[in-house]
C-alpha positions as CSV (number, residue, x, y, z in Angstrom):
1,M,0.2,-13.6,-5.0
2,S,-1.9,-10.7,-6.3
3,V,1.1,-9.1,-8.1
4,F,2.1,-12.5,-9.5
5,L,-1.4,-13.0,-10.8
6,L,-1.6,-9.6,-12.4
7,L,1.8,-10.1,-14.1
8,S,0.6,-13.6,-15.3
9,F,-2.6,-12.1,-16.8
10,L,-0.7,-9.3,-18.4
11,I,1.9,-11.6,-19.9
12,I,-0.9,-13.9,-21.3
13,Y,-2.8,-11.0,-22.7
14,L,0.3,-9.5,-24.4
15,L,1.4,-12.8,-25.8
16,L,-2.1,-13.5,-27.3
17,H,-2.3,-10.0,-28.6
18,L,1.1,-10.3,-30.2
19,L,0.5,-13.7,-31.7
20,I,-2.9,-13.1,-33.1
21,W,-2.2,-9.6,-34.5
22,N,1.1,-10.7,-36.0
23,N,-0.7,-13.5,-37.7
24,Q,-3.3,-11.1,-39.1
25,K,-0.7,-8.7,-40.3
26,E,1.4,-11.5,-41.8
27,R,-1.6,-12.8,-43.8
28,L,-2.5,-9.3,-45.1
29,N,1.2,-8.6,-46.0
30,L,1.4,-11.9,-48.0
31,L,-1.9,-11.0,-49.8
32,L,-0.6,-7.5,-50.7
33,D,2.7,-8.8,-51.9
34,A,0.9,-11.4,-54.1
35,E,-1.5,-8.9,-55.6
36,V,1.3,-6.3,-56.3
37,K,3.2,-9.1,-58.0
38,Q,0.2,-9.7,-60.3
39,L,-0.2,-5.9,-60.9
40,Q,3.4,-5.6,-62.1
41,G,2.6,-8.3,-64.7
42,P,0.0,-8.4,-67.6
43,M,-2.9,-7.6,-65.2
44,Y,-1.9,-3.9,-65.3
45,E,-2.6,-3.7,-69.1
46,E,-5.9,-5.6,-68.6
47,L,-6.9,-3.0,-65.9
48,L,-6.1,-0.2,-68.4
49,Q,-8.3,-1.9,-71.0
50,G,-11.2,-2.1,-68.6
51,Q,-11.4,-5.9,-68.6
52,Y,-12.4,-5.8,-64.9
53,Q,-15.0,-3.1,-64.9
54,G,-18.0,-5.2,-65.7
55,P,-20.4,-6.4,-63.1
56,G,-19.1,-9.4,-61.2
57,N,-15.6,-9.0,-62.6
58,Q,-12.9,-8.4,-60.0
59,A,-9.2,-8.3,-60.3
60,F,-8.7,-10.0,-57.0
61,T,-10.9,-12.3,-55.0
62,L,-12.6,-11.0,-51.9
63,S,-12.5,-13.4,-49.0
64,A,-12.1,-13.4,-45.2
65,D,-8.6,-12.2,-45.7
66,Q,-9.6,-9.3,-48.0
67,S,-12.7,-7.2,-47.4
68,F,-11.8,-4.6,-50.0
69,Y,-9.1,-3.4,-52.4
70,V,-8.7,-0.2,-54.3
71,I,-6.2,0.3,-57.2
72,L,-5.1,3.8,-58.2
73,N,-2.8,4.8,-61.0
74,S,0.1,7.2,-60.4
75,E,-2.3,10.2,-61.1
76,G,-4.7,9.0,-58.4
77,N,-7.3,7.8,-60.8
78,L,-9.3,4.6,-60.0
79,L,-8.2,1.6,-62.0
80,G,-10.2,-1.1,-60.2
81,S,-11.8,-1.9,-56.9
82,G,-13.7,-4.6,-55.0
83,E,-15.7,-4.5,-51.7
84,I,-17.7,-6.9,-49.6
85,Q,-20.3,-4.1,-48.9
86,P,-21.2,-0.8,-50.5
87,G,-19.5,2.3,-49.3
88,L,-16.1,0.9,-48.4
89,K,-14.5,2.1,-51.7
90,E,-15.7,5.7,-51.2
91,Q,-14.3,5.8,-47.6
92,V,-11.0,4.3,-48.7
93,L,-10.7,7.0,-51.5
94,K,-11.5,9.7,-49.0
95,L,-8.8,8.4,-46.7
96,A,-6.4,8.3,-49.6
97,D,-7.2,11.9,-50.6
98,S,-6.7,13.1,-47.0
99,G,-3.3,11.3,-46.7
100,T,-4.3,9.2,-43.7
101,A,-4.8,5.9,-45.5
102,G,-1.6,4.2,-44.3
103,T,1.8,4.4,-45.8
104,T,3.3,3.5,-49.1
105,G,5.7,1.0,-47.4
106,K,4.8,-2.2,-45.6
107,G,3.3,-0.5,-42.5
108,L,-0.2,-1.6,-41.5
109,E,-2.8,0.2,-39.3
110,I,-6.3,-0.3,-38.0
111,V,-8.9,2.0,-39.2
112,E,-12.6,2.4,-38.3
113,L,-15.0,2.4,-41.3
114,E,-18.7,2.7,-41.3
115,Q,-21.0,-0.1,-42.4
116,G,-23.7,0.6,-44.9
117,P,-23.8,3.1,-47.7
118,G,-20.9,5.2,-46.3
119,P,-20.3,8.9,-45.5
120,L,-20.9,10.2,-49.0
121,H,-24.6,9.7,-48.8
122,K,-26.1,12.9,-47.5
123,G,-28.6,12.8,-44.7
124,N,-26.9,9.9,-42.8
125,D,-25.9,10.6,-39.3
126,P,-22.4,9.1,-38.7
127,K,-23.4,8.3,-35.2
128,D,-26.2,6.0,-36.5
129,S,-23.8,3.9,-38.6
130,P,-22.0,1.1,-36.8
131,Q,-18.2,1.1,-37.0
132,T,-16.2,-1.8,-38.3
133,A,-12.5,-2.2,-37.6
134,Y,-10.3,-3.1,-40.6
135,L,-6.6,-3.9,-40.8
136,F,-5.5,-1.6,-43.6
137,G,-2.3,-1.6,-45.8
138,S,-1.0,-0.3,-49.0
139,R,1.7,-1.1,-51.6
140,T,3.1,0.8,-54.6
141,F,3.6,-1.1,-57.8
142,E,5.6,-0.5,-61.0
143,H,5.2,-1.0,-64.7
144,K,8.1,-1.3,-67.0
145,G,10.4,0.0,-64.2
146,Q,8.3,3.1,-63.6
147,P,5.9,3.9,-60.7
148,A,2.5,2.9,-61.9
149,G,0.2,3.3,-59.0
150,I,-0.8,2.2,-55.5
151,L,-2.8,-0.7,-54.1
152,Y,-4.9,-0.4,-51.0
153,A,-6.4,-3.4,-49.3
154,G,-7.9,-4.3,-45.9
155,K,-9.5,-7.1,-44.0
156,D,-12.2,-7.1,-41.3
157,V,-10.6,-7.5,-37.8
158,T,-13.7,-6.4,-35.8
159,F,-13.9,-9.9,-34.2
160,Q,-10.3,-9.8,-33.1
161,Q,-10.6,-6.3,-31.7
162,Q,-13.8,-7.2,-29.8
163,L,-12.2,-10.5,-28.6
164,F,-9.3,-8.6,-27.0
165,R,-11.6,-6.1,-25.4
166,W,-13.7,-8.9,-24.0
167,L,-10.6,-10.8,-22.9
168,L,-9.2,-7.7,-21.2
169,G,-12.5,-7.3,-19.3
170,V,-12.7,-10.9,-18.3
171,L,-9.1,-11.0,-17.1
172,A,-9.6,-7.8,-15.2
173,A,-12.8,-9.2,-13.6
174,I,-11.0,-12.4,-12.7
175,A,-8.0,-10.6,-11.3
176,A,-10.2,-8.3,-9.2
177,A,-12.2,-11.2,-7.8
178,F,-9.1,-13.2,-7.1
179,I,-7.4,-10.2,-5.3
180,L,-10.6,-9.7,-3.3
181,L,-10.8,-13.4,-2.3
182,A,-7.0,-13.4,-1.6
183,A,-7.4,-10.3,0.6
184,V,-10.3,-11.9,2.6
185,F,-8.5,-15.3,2.8
186,S,-5.3,-13.6,3.9
187,R,-7.1,-11.6,6.5
188,V,-8.8,-14.7,7.9
189,M,-5.6,-16.7,7.9
190,S,-3.6,-13.9,9.4
191,R,-6.1,-13.7,12.2
192,Q,-5.9,-17.4,12.7
193,A,-2.1,-17.3,12.7
194,M,-2.1,-14.4,15.2
195,V,-4.3,-16.3,17.7
196,P,-1.5,-18.2,19.4
197,V,0.8,-15.2,19.2
198,R,-1.8,-13.0,20.8
199,R,-2.5,-15.6,23.5
200,A,1.3,-15.9,24.2
201,Y,1.5,-12.1,24.4
202,D,-1.5,-11.9,26.7
203,R,0.1,-14.6,28.9
204,Q,3.3,-12.7,29.0
205,K,1.6,-9.5,30.0
206,H,-0.4,-11.2,32.7
207,F,2.8,-13.0,33.9
208,A,4.6,-9.7,34.1
209,A,1.8,-8.1,36.0
210,D,1.3,-11.0,38.3
211,A,5.0,-11.5,39.0
212,S,5.5,-7.8,39.7
213,H,2.5,-7.8,42.0
214,E,3.6,-11.0,43.8
215,L,7.2,-9.6,44.3
216,R,5.9,-6.4,46.0
217,T,5.0,-8.3,49.2
218,P,8.3,-10.2,49.9
219,L,10.3,-7.1,48.9
220,S,8.3,-5.0,51.4
221,V,8.9,-7.6,54.0
222,L,12.7,-7.6,53.2
223,L,12.8,-3.8,53.3
224,S,11.0,-3.7,56.7
225,S,13.3,-6.4,58.1
226,I,16.4,-4.5,56.9
227,E,15.1,-1.3,58.4
228,T,14.6,-3.1,61.7
229,L,18.2,-4.5,61.5
230,K,19.6,-1.0,61.0
231,L,18.1,0.0,64.4
232,E,20.0,-2.7,66.3
233,D,23.0,-1.3,68.2
234,S,25.0,-4.4,67.5
235,I,24.8,-3.8,63.8
236,N,25.9,-0.1,64.2
237,E,28.9,-1.2,66.3
238,Q,30.3,-3.4,63.5
239,P,31.3,-1.3,60.4
240,F,31.5,-4.3,58.1
241,T,28.1,-5.5,59.1
242,R,26.7,-2.0,58.8
243,H,28.1,-1.7,55.3
244,V,26.6,-5.0,54.2
245,V,23.2,-4.1,55.7
246,D,23.3,-0.7,54.0
247,G,24.1,-2.4,50.7
248,M,21.2,-4.8,51.1
249,Y,18.9,-2.0,51.9
250,S,19.9,0.0,48.8
251,E,19.5,-3.0,46.5
252,V,16.1,-4.0,47.9
253,Q,15.0,-0.4,47.4
254,R,16.2,-0.6,43.8
255,M,14.3,-3.9,43.3
256,T,11.2,-2.4,44.9
257,A,11.3,0.6,42.5
258,L,11.9,-1.7,39.5
259,T,9.0,-3.9,40.5
260,R,6.8,-0.9,40.9
261,D,7.8,0.3,37.4
262,L,7.3,-3.1,35.8
263,L,3.9,-3.4,37.4
264,L,2.8,0.0,36.0
265,L,4.1,-0.9,32.5
266,A,2.3,-4.3,32.7
267,R,-0.9,-2.7,33.7
268,S,-0.5,-0.2,30.8
269,D,0.1,-3.1,28.3
270,A,-3.0,-4.8,29.6
271,G,-5.0,-1.7,29.2
272,L,-5.7,-1.4,32.9
273,L,-4.5,2.1,33.3
274,E,-7.7,4.2,33.7
275,Q,-8.1,8.0,34.0
276,D,-9.6,9.6,37.1
277,L,-10.5,12.9,35.6
278,R,-11.4,15.7,37.9
279,R,-10.9,19.5,38.1
280,F,-8.3,20.8,40.4
281,D,-5.7,23.6,40.7
282,L,-2.4,22.4,39.4
283,A,-0.3,25.3,40.6
284,P,-0.2,24.4,44.4
285,A,0.3,20.7,43.5
286,L,3.4,21.6,41.5
287,A,4.7,23.8,44.3
288,R,4.3,20.9,46.8
289,M,6.0,18.6,44.4
290,L,9.1,20.9,44.0
291,S,9.2,21.2,47.8
292,G,9.4,17.5,48.1
293,L,12.2,17.2,45.6
294,S,14.2,20.1,47.0
295,V,16.2,17.8,49.3
296,L,17.3,15.7,46.3
297,A,18.2,18.9,44.4
298,E,20.0,20.5,47.3
299,A,22.2,17.4,47.7
300,K,23.6,18.2,44.3
301,Q,23.5,22.0,44.7
302,I,20.9,22.2,41.9
303,L,18.5,25.1,41.8
304,L,14.8,24.2,41.3
305,E,12.6,26.9,39.8
306,L,8.9,27.0,39.0
307,E,7.4,29.2,36.3
308,A,3.6,28.9,36.5
309,P,0.6,31.2,37.1
310,A,-0.7,31.6,40.6
311,E,-3.8,29.6,39.6
312,L,-3.8,26.8,37.0
313,P,-7.2,25.0,36.9
314,V,-7.1,21.8,34.9
315,K,-9.3,18.7,34.4
316,Q,-6.9,15.8,34.6
317,D,-5.9,12.7,36.6
318,Q,-4.0,14.4,39.4
319,E,-2.2,11.3,40.6
320,K,-0.8,10.3,37.2
321,L,0.0,13.9,36.3
322,V,2.0,14.4,39.4
323,Q,3.7,11.1,38.9
324,L,4.6,12.1,35.4
325,M,6.2,15.4,36.5
326,I,8.1,13.7,39.3
327,I,9.7,11.3,36.8
328,L,10.7,14.1,34.5
329,L,12.1,16.3,37.4
330,E,14.0,13.4,39.0
331,N,15.5,12.5,35.6
332,A,16.5,16.2,35.1
333,I,18.1,16.4,38.5
334,K,19.8,13.0,38.0
335,F,21.6,14.1,34.9
336,T,22.3,17.7,35.8
337,P,25.8,18.4,37.2
338,A,26.3,20.1,40.6
339,G,25.6,23.9,40.4
340,G,23.1,23.6,37.6
341,S,19.4,24.4,37.5
342,V,16.1,22.7,36.6
343,I,13.1,24.8,35.6
344,L,9.5,23.5,35.6
345,R,7.1,25.6,33.4
346,A,3.4,25.1,33.3
347,A,0.8,27.1,31.3
348,S,-2.6,26.8,29.8
349,I,-2.8,27.2,26.0
350,Q,-5.4,27.0,23.3
351,K,-5.0,24.3,20.6
352,N,-7.6,23.7,17.9
353,G,-10.1,25.7,19.9
354,S,-9.7,23.6,23.0
355,P,-7.8,24.2,26.3
356,W,-4.6,22.3,26.6
357,L,-2.0,22.1,29.4
358,K,1.6,22.7,28.4
359,L,4.4,21.5,30.7
360,E,8.2,21.9,30.2
361,V,11.1,20.6,32.3
362,E,14.4,22.2,31.3
363,D,17.8,21.4,32.7
364,T,21.4,22.6,32.3
365,G,22.9,19.1,31.9
366,V,25.0,17.6,29.2
367,G,22.0,17.1,26.9
368,I,21.0,14.0,24.9
369,P,23.0,12.7,21.9
370,A,21.1,13.6,18.7
371,E,21.0,9.9,17.6
372,D,19.3,9.0,20.8
373,L,16.5,11.6,20.9
374,N,14.0,9.2,19.1
375,R,14.8,6.3,21.4
376,I,15.0,7.6,24.9
377,F,11.3,6.7,25.5
378,E,12.0,3.0,24.8
379,R,12.0,0.6,27.7
380,F,15.4,-0.2,29.2
381,Y,17.1,2.1,26.8
382,R,19.8,4.3,28.3
383,P,21.9,6.5,25.9
384,D,25.0,6.5,28.1
385,Q,25.3,3.1,29.8
386,S,28.2,4.1,32.1
387,R,26.6,7.4,33.2
388,S,23.2,5.7,33.7
389,R,24.8,3.1,36.0
390,E,26.4,5.8,38.0
391,A,23.2,7.7,38.3
392,G,21.1,4.6,39.0
393,G,17.9,3.6,37.3
394,H,16.9,0.8,34.9
395,G,16.0,2.8,31.8
396,L,12.2,2.7,32.6
397,G,11.5,6.2,33.9
398,L,11.0,7.9,30.5
399,A,9.2,4.8,29.2
400,I,6.7,5.1,32.0
401,A,6.4,8.9,31.4
402,K,5.5,8.1,27.8
403,E,2.9,5.5,28.9
404,L,1.4,8.1,31.3
405,V,1.3,10.8,28.6
406,D,-0.5,8.4,26.3
407,T,-3.0,7.4,29.0
408,L,-3.6,11.1,29.8
409,G,-4.2,11.8,26.1
410,G,-1.3,14.0,25.0
411,N,2.2,13.9,23.5
412,I,5.7,14.2,24.8
413,R,9.0,15.0,23.1
414,A,12.6,15.8,24.0
415,E,14.9,18.4,22.6
416,N,18.4,19.7,23.2
417,C,18.7,23.3,24.3
418,P,21.0,25.5,22.1
419,G,23.1,26.6,25.1
420,G,23.4,23.1,26.6
421,G,21.1,20.8,28.5
422,S,17.8,19.3,27.4
423,I,14.1,20.1,27.6
424,F,11.1,17.8,27.8
425,R,7.9,19.2,26.4
426,V,4.5,17.7,27.3
427,E,1.1,18.8,26.0
428,L,-2.1,17.4,27.5
429,R,-5.7,18.0,27.1
430,G,-6.7,20.4,29.9
């Protein structure tokens, strides 16, 4: 709407400018043509005889369409003139001598001339004399087929010039006021329009959080019941029944993990994830974490390595930080083939004069397709669907890692290693 308004004002201004100035130029051109026609007749002889030199005698009538005229012969001598106020003739002659007084064709231009006695009177400061705008034109005329002289004439267009300046200011002020009102109105209306959307989004977030929370209890009961069934001798004696129970147990575990992840994401969306900052030594916590994941790594013959100083004091939320690293390490182990390695690096760095914690998880897996690097932190996004199904998971692990990093006040990014594999880099305020 604002762009449309500005274009409308611009078109109106240009059309008015074109119509009014074309009308003024057309009237002056008609006047010049009529006067040149007279000069090319008997009037030229009368001018030479001085019949128009007396007081009150003028060759052409001065009016609203003609504020002054100056007639020069081919040698540049003055043959006749007329002016509505003293001083205009001298200024026109000065312009003619300097060669800036228009053209000898039908071109017209606007010149600024001083009101009053003019610049030839010594002692007058030009700054003290008001300027008047004149539409200025010239015509050459002939006598008996030979160039005889040139006619200069002009009309006062100060009102038109001031009118367009005033019109431009008014249109600019109206446009600015309208744009301001449109911006305020649009902001108010957009807020009103977003109210039902925001309410629906809030209901969705609360529903996801409530549903995930409510599912945890029955899933825990199912898991406990299946674990109890697995202890029964009759179940173990029947292979088919044992297979069914194991499948149920595996699926319930997957549902429990998915519910836990959805609950965490729902709490994050609702802004309920809070930090529990406290100072602790991260080095032994990382060592214990690797020890706990060693069984998972040994099952795939993957070597887990830790590169960190003996002591690494940090001020962070220990629970969320450990959860973040477990997600990244499990993801690295999951997508690293047998016989590979996963390296966890931790170090304290200085960034912008403040201590930061730098963490890296590097694996020797197949890496991440370049087109997926910017999307792997999206929820439920899995670059290789078939490989992800084989490895398990729902595409939420890295999304949760991103939420945890945002909560902890840092950044995370993924890169491919030149020799193969991938590396996840995390920087947190330490």
